[in-house]
NUKOL-503702 format. One record per residue (C-alpha): x, y, z. Coordinates in steps of 0.5 Angstrom, whole numbers, plus 500, padded with zeros to 3 digits. Last residue first. Example, Ala and Ser with C-alpha at 12.3 -4.5 7.8 and 13.67 -1.06 7.14 Angstrom:
+-----+-----+-----+
|  c1 |  c2 |  c3 |
+-----+-----+-----+
| 527 | 498 | 514 |
| 525 | 491 | 516 |
+-----+-----+-----+
// end
This chain:
+-----+-----+-----+
|  c1 |  c2 |  c3 |
+-----+-----+-----+
| 417 | 471 | 635 |
| 412 | 475 | 631 |
| 409 | 482 | 632 |
| 413 | 486 | 636 |
| 410 | 493 | 636 |
| 410 | 498 | 631 |
| 413 | 505 | 632 |
| 414 | 506 | 624 |
| 408 | 503 | 620 |
| 410 | 497 | 615 |
| 408 | 499 | 608 |
| 407 | 493 | 602 |
| 408 | 492 | 595 |
| 406 | 486 | 591 |
| 410 | 484 | 585 |
| 408 | 481 | 578 |
| 408 | 488 | 575 |
| 403 | 491 | 580 |
| 400 | 490 | 586 |
| 398 | 495 | 591 |
| 399 | 498 | 598 |
| 399 | 492 | 602 |
| 399 | 494 | 610 |
| 404 | 490 | 614 |
| 402 | 489 | 621 |
| 401 | 482 | 620 |
| 408 | 480 | 618 |
| 408 | 473 | 617 |
| 401 | 472 | 615 |
| 401 | 478 | 610 |
| 408 | 475 | 607 |
| 405 | 468 | 606 |
| 399 | 471 | 603 |
| 403 | 476 | 598 |
| 408 | 470 | 596 |
| 405 | 469 | 589 |
| 405 | 476 | 588 |
| 413 | 476 | 589 |
| 415 | 481 | 594 |
| 416 | 488 | 596 |
| 418 | 493 | 601 |
| 417 | 499 | 605 |
| 419 | 500 | 612 |
| 416 | 506 | 616 |
| 422 | 509 | 621 |
| 423 | 508 | 628 |
| 422 | 501 | 628 |
| 420 | 496 | 633 |
| 421 | 489 | 631 |
| 419 | 484 | 626 |
| 421 | 486 | 619 |
| 426 | 491 | 620 |
| 429 | 488 | 626 |
| 429 | 481 | 624 |
| 432 | 484 | 617 |
| 438 | 486 | 621 |
| 440 | 494 | 620 |
| 436 | 497 | 626 |
| 441 | 500 | 630 |
| 439 | 507 | 631 |
| 444 | 509 | 625 |
| 440 | 505 | 620 |
| 439 | 510 | 615 |
| 446 | 513 | 616 |
| 450 | 511 | 610 |
| 444 | 513 | 605 |
| 439 | 509 | 602 |
| 439 | 511 | 594 |
| 432 | 508 | 594 |
| 434 | 506 | 586 |
| 441 | 503 | 588 |
| 438 | 499 | 595 |
| 431 | 497 | 593 |
| 434 | 495 | 586 |
| 439 | 490 | 589 |
| 434 | 484 | 589 |
| 433 | 477 | 591 |
| 426 | 475 | 592 |
| 422 | 472 | 598 |
| 421 | 479 | 602 |
| 425 | 485 | 600 |
| 427 | 491 | 603 |
| 427 | 499 | 605 |
| 427 | 503 | 611 |
| 424 | 510 | 611 |
| 427 | 517 | 611 |
| 426 | 519 | 604 |
| 431 | 520 | 599 |
| 429 | 515 | 594 |
| 422 | 513 | 595 |
| 419 | 514 | 588 |
| 425 | 510 | 585 |
| 423 | 504 | 590 |
| 416 | 503 | 587 |
| 418 | 505 | 580 |
| 424 | 500 | 580 |
| 419 | 495 | 582 |
| 414 | 496 | 577 |
| 419 | 496 | 572 |
| 422 | 489 | 574 |
| 421 | 484 | 568 |
| 415 | 487 | 564 |
| 418 | 494 | 564 |
| 425 | 491 | 563 |
| 422 | 488 | 557 |
| 420 | 495 | 554 |
| 426 | 498 | 556 |
| 430 | 493 | 552 |
| 426 | 492 | 546 |
| 426 | 498 | 542 |
| 433 | 502 | 545 |
| 437 | 495 | 544 |
| 433 | 493 | 537 |
| 436 | 498 | 532 |
| 443 | 499 | 534 |
| 443 | 491 | 535 |
| 440 | 490 | 528 |
| 445 | 495 | 525 |
| 451 | 493 | 528 |
| 449 | 485 | 526 |
| 447 | 487 | 519 |
| 454 | 491 | 518 |
| 458 | 485 | 521 |
| 454 | 480 | 516 |
| 455 | 484 | 510 |
| 463 | 485 | 512 |
| 463 | 477 | 513 |
| 460 | 476 | 506 |
| 464 | 481 | 503 |
| 470 | 478 | 506 |
| 468 | 471 | 503 |
| 467 | 473 | 496 |
| 467 | 466 | 494 |
| 461 | 464 | 497 |
| 457 | 468 | 492 |
| 453 | 474 | 495 |
| 446 | 475 | 493 |
| 443 | 471 | 499 |
| 446 | 476 | 504 |
| 442 | 482 | 501 |
| 435 | 478 | 502 |
| 437 | 477 | 509 |
| 439 | 484 | 510 |
| 432 | 486 | 508 |
| 429 | 481 | 513 |
| 433 | 483 | 518 |
| 432 | 490 | 518 |
| 424 | 489 | 517 |
| 425 | 485 | 524 |
| 429 | 491 | 527 |
| 423 | 496 | 524 |
| 417 | 492 | 527 |
| 418 | 496 | 534 |
| 417 | 502 | 529 |
| 409 | 500 | 530 |
| 409 | 503 | 537 |
| 409 | 498 | 543 |
| 407 | 502 | 549 |
| 407 | 498 | 556 |
| 401 | 498 | 560 |
| 402 | 493 | 565 |
| 397 | 487 | 565 |
| 402 | 482 | 562 |
| 406 | 483 | 569 |
| 400 | 481 | 573 |
| 398 | 475 | 568 |
| 405 | 472 | 569 |
| 404 | 473 | 577 |
| 397 | 470 | 577 |
| 399 | 464 | 573 |
| 393 | 461 | 569 |
| 394 | 463 | 562 |
| 389 | 461 | 556 |
| 384 | 467 | 557 |
| 390 | 472 | 557 |
| 392 | 470 | 550 |
| 387 | 474 | 546 |
| 388 | 481 | 550 |
| 396 | 480 | 549 |
| 395 | 481 | 542 |
| 399 | 487 | 541 |
| 405 | 485 | 545 |
| 405 | 478 | 542 |
| 406 | 481 | 535 |
| 411 | 486 | 538 |
| 416 | 480 | 541 |
| 414 | 475 | 536 |
| 417 | 479 | 530 |
| 424 | 480 | 533 |
| 424 | 473 | 536 |
| 423 | 470 | 529 |
| 428 | 475 | 526 |
| 433 | 473 | 531 |
| 432 | 466 | 530 |
| 432 | 467 | 522 |
| 439 | 470 | 523 |
| 441 | 464 | 526 |
| 438 | 459 | 521 |
| 440 | 463 | 515 |
| 447 | 464 | 517 |
| 448 | 457 | 519 |
| 445 | 455 | 512 |
| 449 | 459 | 508 |
| 455 | 460 | 512 |
| 455 | 452 | 513 |
| 454 | 451 | 505 |
| 460 | 455 | 504 |
| 464 | 451 | 509 |
| 462 | 445 | 505 |
| 463 | 447 | 498 |
| 470 | 450 | 500 |
| 473 | 457 | 502 |
| 480 | 460 | 503 |
| 481 | 467 | 503 |
| 486 | 467 | 509 |
| 484 | 474 | 511 |
| 477 | 471 | 512 |
| 479 | 465 | 516 |
| 484 | 468 | 520 |
| 479 | 473 | 522 |
| 474 | 468 | 524 |
| 479 | 465 | 528 |
| 481 | 471 | 532 |
| 473 | 473 | 533 |
| 472 | 466 | 536 |
| 479 | 467 | 540 |
| 477 | 474 | 543 |
| 469 | 472 | 545 |
| 471 | 466 | 549 |
| 473 | 470 | 555 |
| 465 | 471 | 555 |
| 464 | 464 | 557 |
| 462 | 466 | 564 |
| 458 | 472 | 561 |
| 451 | 467 | 560 |
| 451 | 465 | 567 |
| 451 | 457 | 569 |
| 454 | 456 | 576 |
| 455 | 448 | 576 |
| 462 | 449 | 573 |
| 464 | 444 | 568 |
| 461 | 448 | 562 |
| 465 | 453 | 565 |
| 472 | 450 | 565 |
| 470 | 447 | 558 |
| 469 | 453 | 555 |
| 475 | 457 | 558 |
| 480 | 452 | 557 |
| 477 | 450 | 550 |
| 478 | 458 | 547 |
| 485 | 459 | 551 |
| 488 | 453 | 548 |
| 485 | 455 | 541 |
| 488 | 462 | 542 |
| 495 | 458 | 543 |
| 495 | 453 | 538 |
| 493 | 459 | 533 |
| 498 | 463 | 535 |
| 503 | 458 | 534 |
| 501 | 457 | 527 |
| 497 | 451 | 525 |
| 500 | 446 | 521 |
| 495 | 443 | 516 |
| 489 | 439 | 517 |
| 484 | 439 | 524 |
| 480 | 445 | 522 |
| 475 | 446 | 528 |
| 477 | 453 | 530 |
| 478 | 455 | 522 |
| 471 | 452 | 520 |
| 468 | 455 | 527 |
| 470 | 462 | 527 |
| 466 | 465 | 521 |
| 459 | 463 | 524 |
| 462 | 464 | 531 |
| 464 | 471 | 529 |
| 457 | 473 | 527 |
| 454 | 472 | 532 |
| 457 | 471 | 539 |
| 450 | 470 | 542 |
| 448 | 464 | 537 |
| 454 | 460 | 537 |
| 457 | 462 | 544 |
| 450 | 461 | 548 |
| 449 | 454 | 545 |
| 456 | 452 | 547 |
| 455 | 455 | 554 |
| 449 | 451 | 556 |
| 452 | 444 | 553 |
| 452 | 442 | 560 |
| 445 | 444 | 562 |
| 444 | 450 | 566 |
| 444 | 453 | 573 |
| 444 | 461 | 575 |
| 438 | 462 | 580 |
| 441 | 461 | 586 |
| 448 | 459 | 585 |
| 450 | 452 | 583 |
| 455 | 448 | 587 |
| 462 | 446 | 586 |
| 465 | 452 | 583 |
| 461 | 458 | 586 |
| 462 | 455 | 593 |
| 470 | 455 | 592 |
| 469 | 463 | 590 |
| 465 | 464 | 596 |
| 469 | 461 | 601 |
| 475 | 465 | 598 |
| 471 | 471 | 600 |
| 469 | 469 | 606 |
| 476 | 468 | 609 |
| 479 | 475 | 606 |
| 473 | 479 | 609 |
| 474 | 476 | 616 |
| 481 | 477 | 616 |
| 482 | 481 | 622 |
| 477 | 486 | 620 |
| 481 | 493 | 619 |
| 488 | 491 | 619 |
| 486 | 485 | 614 |
| 483 | 490 | 609 |
| 490 | 493 | 608 |
| 493 | 486 | 607 |
| 487 | 484 | 603 |
| 489 | 490 | 598 |
| 496 | 488 | 598 |
| 495 | 481 | 597 |
| 490 | 483 | 591 |
| 495 | 487 | 587 |
| 501 | 482 | 589 |
| 498 | 475 | 587 |
| 499 | 476 | 579 |
| 507 | 476 | 581 |
| 506 | 469 | 583 |
| 503 | 467 | 577 |
| 508 | 471 | 572 |
| 514 | 467 | 576 |
| 510 | 460 | 575 |
| 509 | 462 | 568 |
| 517 | 463 | 567 |
| 519 | 457 | 571 |
| 514 | 453 | 567 |
| 517 | 456 | 561 |
| 524 | 454 | 562 |
| 522 | 447 | 564 |
| 519 | 446 | 558 |
| 524 | 449 | 553 |
| 521 | 445 | 547 |
| 515 | 441 | 549 |
| 509 | 445 | 546 |
| 502 | 442 | 546 |
| 503 | 440 | 554 |
| 507 | 446 | 556 |
| 501 | 450 | 552 |
| 496 | 447 | 555 |
| 499 | 448 | 562 |
| 500 | 455 | 561 |
| 492 | 455 | 559 |
| 490 | 452 | 565 |
| 494 | 456 | 570 |
| 491 | 463 | 566 |
| 484 | 460 | 567 |
| 485 | 458 | 575 |
| 489 | 465 | 576 |
| 483 | 469 | 573 |
| 478 | 465 | 577 |
| 482 | 468 | 583 |
| 477 | 474 | 583 |
| 473 | 479 | 579 |
| 477 | 485 | 578 |
| 483 | 484 | 583 |
| 485 | 478 | 580 |
| 484 | 481 | 573 |
| 489 | 487 | 575 |
| 494 | 481 | 578 |
| 493 | 478 | 571 |
| 495 | 485 | 568 |
| 501 | 486 | 573 |
| 504 | 479 | 572 |
| 504 | 480 | 564 |
| 508 | 486 | 565 |
| 513 | 483 | 570 |
| 514 | 477 | 566 |
| 514 | 481 | 559 |
| 520 | 485 | 562 |
| 524 | 478 | 564 |
| 523 | 476 | 557 |
| 517 | 470 | 556 |
| 519 | 464 | 552 |
| 515 | 464 | 545 |
| 509 | 461 | 543 |
| 504 | 467 | 541 |
| 499 | 465 | 547 |
| 505 | 466 | 552 |
| 506 | 473 | 550 |
| 498 | 474 | 550 |
| 497 | 471 | 556 |
| 497 | 477 | 561 |
| 493 | 482 | 556 |
| 488 | 477 | 555 |
| 487 | 476 | 562 |
| 486 | 484 | 563 |
| 481 | 484 | 557 |
| 477 | 478 | 560 |
| 476 | 482 | 567 |
| 475 | 488 | 564 |
| 469 | 486 | 560 |
| 467 | 481 | 565 |
| 465 | 486 | 571 |
| 457 | 488 | 569 |
| 455 | 495 | 567 |
| 453 | 494 | 560 |
| 454 | 497 | 553 |
| 461 | 493 | 552 |
| 457 | 487 | 554 |
| 452 | 488 | 548 |
| 457 | 489 | 543 |
| 460 | 483 | 545 |
| 454 | 479 | 545 |
| 452 | 481 | 538 |
| 458 | 481 | 534 |
| 461 | 487 | 531 |
| 466 | 490 | 536 |
| 470 | 483 | 536 |
| 469 | 481 | 529 |
| 471 | 488 | 527 |
| 477 | 488 | 532 |
| 480 | 481 | 529 |
| 478 | 483 | 522 |
| 482 | 490 | 522 |
| 488 | 486 | 526 |
| 488 | 481 | 520 |
| 488 | 487 | 515 |
| 494 | 490 | 518 |
| 498 | 483 | 518 |
| 500 | 477 | 522 |
| 502 | 477 | 529 |
| 504 | 485 | 530 |
| 498 | 487 | 526 |
| 493 | 483 | 530 |
| 496 | 485 | 536 |
| 495 | 493 | 534 |
| 488 | 491 | 532 |
| 486 | 487 | 538 |
| 488 | 492 | 543 |
| 485 | 497 | 539 |
| 478 | 493 | 540 |
| 479 | 492 | 547 |
| 481 | 499 | 549 |
| 474 | 502 | 546 |
| 470 | 496 | 549 |
| 474 | 497 | 555 |
| 472 | 505 | 555 |
| 464 | 503 | 554 |
| 465 | 498 | 560 |
| 467 | 504 | 564 |
| 461 | 508 | 562 |
| 456 | 503 | 564 |
| 455 | 505 | 571 |
| 455 | 512 | 570 |
| 451 | 511 | 564 |
| 446 | 508 | 568 |
| 446 | 512 | 574 |
| 450 | 516 | 579 |
| 453 | 522 | 576 |
| 457 | 522 | 570 |
| 464 | 524 | 572 |
| 464 | 522 | 579 |
| 460 | 516 | 578 |
| 465 | 514 | 573 |
| 470 | 514 | 578 |
| 466 | 510 | 583 |
| 465 | 505 | 577 |
| 472 | 504 | 576 |
| 473 | 503 | 583 |
| 468 | 498 | 584 |
| 471 | 495 | 578 |
| 477 | 494 | 582 |
| 474 | 492 | 589 |
| 474 | 485 | 590 |
| 468 | 481 | 589 |
| 464 | 476 | 593 |
| 465 | 479 | 600 |
| 460 | 484 | 601 |
| 461 | 487 | 608 |
| 455 | 491 | 610 |
| 453 | 498 | 608 |
| 447 | 495 | 605 |
| 452 | 492 | 600 |
| 459 | 493 | 601 |
| 466 | 493 | 598 |
| 472 | 494 | 603 |
| 477 | 499 | 601 |
| 474 | 505 | 599 |
| 469 | 507 | 605 |
| 467 | 514 | 603 |
| 460 | 512 | 605 |
| 456 | 515 | 599 |
| 461 | 514 | 594 |
| 463 | 507 | 596 |
| 456 | 506 | 597 |
| 455 | 508 | 590 |
| 460 | 503 | 587 |
| 458 | 497 | 591 |
| 451 | 499 | 588 |
| 453 | 499 | 581 |
| 456 | 492 | 582 |
| 450 | 489 | 584 |
| 445 | 493 | 580 |
| 449 | 490 | 574 |
| 449 | 483 | 576 |
| 442 | 482 | 579 |
| 438 | 485 | 577 |
| 438 | 490 | 570 |
| 440 | 497 | 570 |
| 435 | 501 | 568 |
| 435 | 504 | 561 |
| 435 | 511 | 558 |
| 442 | 513 | 560 |
| 445 | 508 | 555 |
| 441 | 511 | 549 |
| 447 | 512 | 545 |
| 453 | 511 | 549 |
| 455 | 504 | 545 |
| 452 | 508 | 538 |
| 458 | 513 | 540 |
| 463 | 508 | 541 |
| 461 | 505 | 534 |
| 461 | 511 | 530 |
| 468 | 514 | 533 |
| 471 | 507 | 532 |
| 469 | 508 | 525 |
| 471 | 515 | 524 |
| 478 | 514 | 527 |
| 479 | 507 | 523 |
| 477 | 511 | 516 |
| 482 | 517 | 518 |
| 488 | 512 | 519 |
| 486 | 508 | 513 |
| 486 | 515 | 509 |
| 493 | 517 | 513 |
| 496 | 510 | 510 |
| 493 | 511 | 503 |
| 498 | 516 | 501 |
| 504 | 512 | 504 |
| 503 | 507 | 498 |
| 500 | 500 | 500 |
+-----+-----+-----+
// end
């Protein structure tokens, strides 16, 4: 390429990045944060801001031992910039998306070519689940990026220099400080796989990997040391117990079948998964060291979290990097066969068909709820569907977009692999941009809208807040509970629900638990029922009503 073309390419890159990141920000502040994970992490950051306790993660101003503090610190800084809300909660991940795309482009250029770097970044930025996660307020995007940065030199198949050992140890240390020891387990299994598949310099590389792992413990060790001075080791022991429990036992509400993550990645990380599988599963030919390393990363993460009993969509999200990698490898090689071309046609049509069917059924079902209600018996479901949620005509636009896109895709010949890949990515970008602001707020209204509305209406008031028979973080975050609300010593649940209280208690329960709640808390007043929930008020200065 001549020198005059390079500035043009840089300009195009800047424009594309600006466009993508702008769409990630667009509409974010209009969405409520989802229970549990988004609200959980955002509440930790909010309570840090309110209490001034930056060392210890807290929920309800009590020690929350499930997560280390790094992501909460990021959200705390974002809340200082944007205020406490959805944009403040998701802005760290918007930045993470930008950095992730730049890292893949830069690393792809170093490993192979500028063209490969472009495609690796494009598949990561343009596939459906990755693009959604970079708009979210969950912890995993940064966790995944830190792990990738810590593993990249080893995945290239070369011994590590002393400088690389220190840098990789720092990156992995930040990953541990972001989410916990799972980062060390993933890195250790990847290093073991690399040692098995590449026997050269095995002892030298073993020492290098071991040294990197020890260095990765330093950031969290420093944090736990200072925390130990505060609570004499209580937080550290509870934190490690929780991590072990997640591995051996299904977390409440987060189970799934053994092939759960296979399905999630195939359908969710689309179109990267569609273009990745022919290269990822190819057995013929001598793979490059990078191919071998990224293949090990993919299978380690996928098999590990298929074994773990707790099944959550984003547990396998580290697989997005190798899937985007192998998709870029196949596209830049420009090789295709009759079987792989058939896979593109059938697989692409099938998965886009699923998205199209979902985007059609959502508004059609909403428009015909009156005809469906006589066939439904579940009181809680009927209450949710009775909500007055507006579904205007433009809710069909995502379906129309997919329909037109499918017609265009059907015109591509199988040999035009890069054109077909570009068309899939453009269609995915358009679909996400159109469907997220259309569907997400309306789905939220059905799932948690009435609860969020209830607690938002109580924000700043001198009241106690709580939930009965359902786990949620909405009352803490949207109720904006200040640190001194329990100053009179009524922080325990037994006190708020069954003993004398100096402030009224407002709380919610699933509608199906209404009668049970009224029996167990007889002085509670049922305020109203809406959206699958029942809402109550327990008056202040109440006498003890239950033993």
